Each structure stands twice: as C-alpha cells, then as structure tokens.
C-alpha positions as CSV (number, residue, x, y, z in Angstrom):
1,M,132.3,167.5,-191.7
2,Q,130.6,164.6,-189.9
3,P,132.3,163.3,-186.7
4,A,133.8,159.8,-186.8
5,A,131.4,157.1,-185.6
6,A,132.3,155.5,-182.4
7,D,133.7,152.0,-182.6
8,P,130.9,149.7,-181.3
9,S,133.5,147.2,-180.1
10,I,135.1,149.6,-177.6
11,A,132.2,149.4,-175.0
12,P,132.1,145.6,-174.8
13,H,135.9,145.5,-174.6
14,Q,135.8,147.9,-171.7
15,E,133.1,145.9,-170.0
16,D,135.2,142.8,-170.3
17,L,138.2,144.6,-168.9
18,D,136.2,145.9,-165.9
19,L,134.8,142.5,-165.2
20,A,138.2,140.9,-165.5
21,R,139.7,143.5,-163.0
22,V,136.9,142.9,-160.5
23,F,137.2,139.1,-160.8
24,S,141.0,139.3,-160.5
25,A,140.8,141.5,-157.4
26,Y,138.4,139.2,-155.6
27,T,140.5,136.1,-156.7
28,I,143.8,137.6,-155.5
29,S,142.2,138.7,-152.2
30,A,140.6,135.2,-151.6
31,V,143.9,133.4,-152.3
32,A,145.7,135.7,-149.9
33,W,143.2,134.7,-147.2
34,L,143.4,131.1,-148.1
35,L,147.2,131.1,-147.6
36,F,146.8,133.0,-144.3
37,S,144.1,130.6,-143.0
38,T,146.1,127.6,-144.1
39,F,149.2,128.8,-142.3
40,V,147.2,129.4,-139.1
41,G,145.7,125.9,-139.5
42,I,149.2,124.3,-139.8
43,V,150.3,126.2,-136.6
44,L,147.2,124.8,-134.9
45,A,147.9,121.3,-136.1
46,Y,151.6,121.5,-134.9
47,K,150.4,122.7,-131.5
48,F,148.6,119.4,-131.0
49,G,152.0,117.6,-131.0
50,A,153.9,120.4,-129.4
51,P,151.5,122.4,-127.1
52,E,154.4,124.4,-125.6
53,F,155.1,125.9,-129.0
54,G,154.0,129.6,-129.2
55,S,153.2,129.9,-125.5
56,S,152.3,133.6,-125.7
57,E,148.7,134.5,-125.2
58,W,148.1,135.7,-128.8
59,L,149.3,132.2,-130.1
60,T,147.1,130.1,-127.8
61,F,144.7,127.5,-129.4
62,G,141.7,129.3,-128.1
63,R,142.5,132.4,-130.1
64,L,144.0,130.8,-133.2
65,R,141.2,128.4,-133.8
66,P,138.5,131.0,-134.4
67,I,141.0,133.1,-136.4
68,H,141.5,130.0,-138.7
69,T,137.8,129.3,-139.1
70,N,136.7,132.9,-139.6
71,A,139.5,133.6,-142.1
72,T,138.6,130.5,-144.1
73,F,134.8,131.3,-144.1
74,Y,134.7,135.1,-144.4
75,G,138.1,135.8,-145.9
76,W,138.7,133.0,-148.4
77,A,135.3,131.4,-149.2
78,S,133.1,134.5,-149.0
79,I,135.3,136.7,-151.1
80,G,136.1,134.0,-153.7
81,L,132.4,133.0,-154.1
82,V,131.3,136.7,-154.5
83,G,133.9,137.2,-157.2
84,L,132.6,134.2,-159.0
85,A,129.0,135.3,-158.5
86,Y,129.8,138.6,-160.2
87,Y,131.4,136.8,-163.1
88,V,128.4,134.5,-163.6
89,A,125.9,137.3,-163.3
90,A,127.6,139.4,-166.0
91,R,128.2,136.5,-168.3
92,S,124.9,134.7,-168.1
93,C,123.0,138.0,-168.4
94,R,125.1,139.2,-171.3
95,T,125.6,142.5,-169.6
96,S,128.1,144.5,-167.6
97,L,128.3,144.8,-163.9
98,Y,125.8,147.3,-162.6
99,S,128.5,149.1,-160.7
100,V,132.2,148.3,-160.7
101,R,132.7,150.8,-157.9
102,M,130.2,149.0,-155.7
103,A,132.0,145.7,-156.4
104,R,135.2,147.3,-155.2
105,I,133.6,148.8,-152.1
106,G,132.2,145.4,-151.3
107,L,135.6,143.8,-151.6
108,W,137.0,146.6,-149.4
109,L,134.4,146.0,-146.7
110,F,134.8,142.2,-146.8
111,N,138.6,142.7,-146.2
112,V,138.1,145.3,-143.5
113,A,135.8,143.0,-141.6
114,A,138.1,140.0,-142.0
115,I,141.2,141.9,-140.9
116,A,139.4,143.6,-138.0
117,G,138.0,140.3,-136.9
118,T,141.4,138.6,-137.0
119,V,143.0,141.4,-135.0
120,A,140.2,141.5,-132.5
121,L,140.2,137.7,-131.9
122,D,144.0,137.7,-131.5
123,L,143.7,140.4,-128.9
124,G,141.1,138.5,-127.0
125,Y,138.1,140.4,-128.0
126,S,135.5,137.8,-128.8
127,A,131.7,137.3,-128.7
128,G,132.4,134.0,-126.9
129,D,132.1,130.4,-127.8
130,L,129.8,130.9,-130.8
131,E,130.8,128.9,-133.8
132,Y,131.6,131.2,-136.8
133,R,130.1,134.1,-134.8
134,E,133.1,134.9,-132.6
135,W,133.6,138.4,-134.1
136,P,132.4,141.3,-131.9
137,W,129.0,142.6,-133.1
138,S,130.5,145.9,-134.4
139,I,132.6,143.9,-136.9
140,G,129.6,141.9,-137.9
141,V,128.0,145.2,-138.9
142,I,130.9,145.8,-141.4
143,F,130.4,142.3,-142.8
144,L,126.6,143.0,-143.1
145,A,127.4,146.2,-145.0
146,A,129.5,144.2,-147.4
147,L,126.6,141.8,-148.0
148,V,124.1,144.6,-148.6
149,V,126.4,146.2,-151.2
150,T,127.0,142.8,-152.9
151,A,123.2,142.0,-152.9
152,W,122.4,145.4,-154.4
153,N,125.0,145.0,-157.1
154,L,124.0,141.5,-158.0
155,V,120.3,142.2,-158.2
156,A,120.8,145.4,-160.2
157,T,123.1,143.6,-162.6
158,V,120.5,140.8,-163.2
159,A,117.8,143.5,-163.6
160,Q,119.6,145.1,-166.5
161,R,120.1,141.7,-168.3
162,K,119.9,141.5,-172.1
163,T,118.3,138.0,-171.9
164,E,114.6,137.3,-171.5
165,D,114.9,134.8,-168.7
166,I,117.0,134.9,-165.5
167,Y,119.4,132.0,-165.6
168,L,119.1,129.6,-162.6
169,S,122.6,130.4,-161.3
170,N,121.6,134.0,-160.5
171,W,118.6,132.9,-158.5
172,Y,121.0,130.9,-156.3
173,T,123.6,133.7,-155.9
174,M,121.0,136.5,-155.4
175,G,119.0,134.4,-153.0
176,G,122.1,133.3,-151.0
177,T,123.2,136.9,-150.6
178,L,119.8,138.2,-149.6
179,W,119.2,135.3,-147.2
180,T,122.6,136.0,-145.5
181,C,121.8,139.6,-145.1
182,I,118.8,138.4,-142.9
183,I,121.0,135.9,-141.1
184,A,123.7,138.6,-140.3
185,V,121.0,141.0,-139.0
186,V,119.7,138.4,-136.6
187,A,123.2,137.6,-135.5
188,I,123.9,141.2,-134.3
189,L,120.6,141.9,-132.6
190,P,121.4,142.8,-128.9
191,W,118.7,140.5,-127.4
192,Y,120.3,137.5,-129.1
193,Q,123.7,138.0,-127.4
194,Y,123.0,136.2,-124.2
195,G,120.9,133.5,-122.6
196,L,118.7,131.0,-124.5
197,G,118.4,133.4,-127.4
198,Q,122.1,133.3,-127.9
199,V,122.2,129.5,-127.9
200,S,119.3,129.2,-130.4
201,V,120.7,131.9,-132.7
202,S,124.1,130.4,-132.5
203,G,122.8,127.1,-134.0
204,F,120.7,129.1,-136.5
205,Y,123.6,131.2,-137.6
206,M,126.2,128.4,-137.7
207,H,124.3,126.1,-140.0
208,N,122.7,128.7,-142.1
209,A,126.0,130.5,-142.7
210,V,126.9,127.3,-144.5
211,G,123.5,126.3,-145.8
212,M,122.2,129.6,-147.0
213,W,125.4,131.4,-147.9
214,F,128.1,129.1,-149.1
215,T,125.8,126.4,-150.4
216,P,123.6,128.6,-152.7
217,L,126.6,130.5,-154.1
218,A,128.5,127.3,-154.8
219,L,125.5,125.7,-156.4
220,G,124.9,128.7,-158.6
221,I,128.5,128.6,-159.8
222,F,128.2,124.8,-160.3
223,Y,125.0,125.2,-162.4
224,Y,126.9,127.7,-164.6
225,A,130.2,125.8,-164.9
226,L,129.0,122.2,-165.3
227,P,127.0,122.6,-168.5
228,K,129.9,124.4,-170.1
229,L,132.3,121.7,-169.1
230,L,130.1,118.9,-170.3
231,N,128.6,120.8,-173.2
232,Q,125.1,119.8,-172.3
233,S,122.2,121.2,-170.2
234,I,121.5,120.3,-166.6
235,Y,119.1,117.4,-166.3
236,S,116.7,119.1,-163.9
237,Y,116.9,122.5,-162.3
238,A,113.7,121.9,-160.3
239,L,115.3,119.0,-158.4
240,G,118.1,121.1,-157.1
241,V,115.8,124.0,-156.0
242,F,113.5,121.5,-154.3
243,A,116.3,119.8,-152.4
244,L,117.8,123.1,-151.2
245,R,114.4,124.5,-150.1
246,K,113.0,121.5,-148.4
247,F,115.9,119.6,-147.0
248,R,118.8,122.0,-146.2
249,L,116.9,124.5,-144.1
250,W,115.8,122.1,-141.4
251,C,118.1,119.0,-141.5
252,T,121.0,120.5,-139.7
253,M,119.3,122.8,-137.2
254,A,118.5,120.4,-134.4
255,P,121.9,119.0,-133.4
256,A,123.3,122.4,-132.3
257,S,120.3,124.3,-131.0
258,P,117.2,123.8,-128.9
259,S,115.1,123.2,-131.9
260,L,112.6,120.4,-132.1
261,D,114.1,117.0,-132.7
262,C,111.4,116.3,-135.3
263,A,112.6,119.2,-137.5
264,P,114.7,117.1,-139.9
265,T,112.0,114.5,-140.2
266,R,109.4,117.2,-140.9
267,S,111.6,118.6,-143.6
268,I,112.2,115.3,-145.3
269,A,108.4,114.6,-145.2
270,A,107.7,117.9,-146.8
C-alpha cells in the first residue's frame, strides 16, 4: 500500500503562518515602545510648563530626554522597520524566512538592549552628552548582536530566493543593516570614547544612525509598498540609489562634527 502523498499546500501555508507570527511579534513590540516613548515625550513636554513636576532624580529632564529619543529610535523605529524588512524580503523573494528562530532571537536582543538602555539611563549610567549614543558601551554590544543576527537572516533569506533578480527593496534593507553593523562597531571602540575622537564619532554616529539605518530601511519598504499601492512600477530605481549614495552620506556630517566644511559641497558635486 502506497503512503498518502503530502499536501503541497501545507508547506506554503506554514511559511505564511511563520512570517505572520514574526511580523506580528515585531509589530506588537514596536507599538509598545512607541506608546512608552510617546508617554515619556508627553512628560517631558509637561515639564517645560511645570518644571517642578517629578522632582525626583530619575524624572529629571536630563535623564528622561535620552530615554525618549533612544526608545523612539531603537525601540520603536528599529524593531518596526526590521519586522517590515523581513516581510518584504520573504514576499519579494517568494520564499520563507531563512530562520524564524533567528528572527525571534533578534527581536529578543533588540528588546533587551532597549530595556537595559532605558533602565541604565534612568539610573544615571550614561555615555555622556552623545546624541543617540548615550547607552553604556556594553548595552551597545547587545544592540550590535541584534544587528548581526538580523543582517545574517536577511542576507540568507535573499540568498535562497526563488526569483532570478534581487528586488531593489532588499538591497536597501540588507545594505542598511550591514552598514549599521559597521557604525555600531565604531561607536563602541574604546579609543572613540573620549577626546576629539569621541566628538568626531559622535557626529558620525548621530547622522549615520539616521542616514544609513532608518533611511535605507524606510526607502526599501517604500519601494515595495508604493508600486503595489499605485499598481505601477517605480519610475527610476537608479535615481534613488544615486541620491542615497552621493548626497546622504556627506551632506549632514559637517554641522555636528569637526569634518571639513566642504564635505556637503563635495558630495553634491560628485
């Protein structure tokens, strides 16, 4: 007696369920961080009119402000964009995620870093007046681990694609994740924690955390969603890639770091 043939629809259905669960977990986590960071922002706004409100040391403006910005950046935006990047990678490559387990580990690491950073900042443990880099370096290592896991999972997912070409969105999301791994490594190197090196890397990290992390991921999602919403193709992918490569990298470095004043002009000329 021949065994019953496996239903070919079961595997794709399971892949869809796995992707939906990963995407839901990232979305729920990102929304929780959005609500938290918004609440802290409201408290900060209220303290402008009533500075005596919350006079205890863990509710001072100097501690709550970096908690608000870091929770927004690394709690809400990072987790939300990574969840969307996983969705776009699987859908545009017509494949499953390389590893659902790695996606969950990455989410766990992102949340551990954000929670530990929030607690450390509220207790007064800070790397100093470094925009978006106030977390102690040890917590930055946890965030770097989350980035490495995410980059590995994204690249491996695209590598097992069932399409001939790599859709543009994935170049943005993979590139943004890999670039940010480099940025995060530079940020925790000990010789960049003091003196002129600290100032220069502070400007480098501050602007590239926006320009090489959030911007590429958001653009990748944009290039996936817009054609679907408009039911037509993007006019020119090359224009977007050229603009990001030639203009974004240099145009915002000079104002906050001892970089050459001619850097934005040089970028535009290029």
